[in-house]
N, C-alpha and C positions, 0 to 999 in steps of 0.2 A: 696180596693183592699187587698187581701191577699197576704201573702208570697209566697205561693206555685204558683200563677199564676205569679208571678213577675220573678221566678228564672227560668233561661233558661232551655230548655229540652237539654239532650244529644241526639245527633244524633243517628240515628238507625243504629244498627250494622249491619256490611255488612254480609249477608249471606254466609257460605263457598262455594266454587265451588262443583257442584255435583261430586259424586262418580261414576266413569264409571265402568262397569263390566270388570272384569279381563281380558277378550279375546277381547272386543273391540278395544283397541289398535293393536293387531295383526290383527284382519279381516279389519281394516282401511288400513293396511299397505297392506295386501294382495289384496284389491279392487284396492288401487293405482297402485300396480304392474302390475295387471291384466289389468287395464286401458292404462296404457303404451305401454304393449305388444300389446293390440288391435290397439292402435293409430300408432304403427310401423309395424305391419304386415297386417293391414287391416282387414276388415270383411271377414271372410271365404265364398266360393262361395256357389251358391245354390246346385249346384253339389256335394259339401263336407256335407251340410245340409242333403241332400237327403240319401246319404250312411252312415250317421250317424243314421239316423231314422231306416232305413233298418238293420243296424246291432243291434239297440236297440230292434228291432222287433225279429230277431233271438236270441239275447241273451234272452228273454221272453218266446219266444216259446218251444227253445229245451228243458229246464226243465220240461216244462209242459207236452211235447210231451212223455219224458222219464218217468214221473210219470204215465202218462195214461197207457203207455204198461206195465210197471214193474206192475202196480195196476192191469190191467186185467190179468195177467200171474198169480199174487196170488190169483186173485179171483178165476179162473179155478182151481188152483192147491187145494184151501181149500174149494172151492164150497160156497162162502161167498155173491153170489149176485155182488153188486157193492161197498162194503164196502172199498176195498182197492185201487180201483180204483177212487173213489172220494176223499178219505183222501190224496192220493199221487198226484192226480190233484191239490188239493190246494196246497199242499206244494210245488209243482214244481212251481205253480204261484207265490207265496210268494216268494221261492228262486229267480226265474227269476225276481221279481221286485227290490229285494236285489241287485242281480247283476247290474241291469240297473242303480240303484240308485248309486251304487259305481263308476260305468262308467261314469256317469253324472258328479260325482264330482271329478274325476280326473282331475290334471291340466293340 
């Protein structure tokens, strides 16, 4: 037998704990706070959920319609076909989705 096999092997080093992203602790704390609040207040009613969806619909439709009407007016003024209407409808939809996103993520 050689001396290499007879010598005891050192134990494997313990790997360091994983490093968490900077915002993970904040996200977990916020999740726990929201969960405790939901337990305390209970689940919102069906009517409240339907009202929220209706509000989201209007928040999305309003900027879209404003873009449509403004675009049609600009197209009539400059005789450009549907160029302004198409561009402002898309801008209105994008702005509406942004507003809905912000509203959904309010505490």
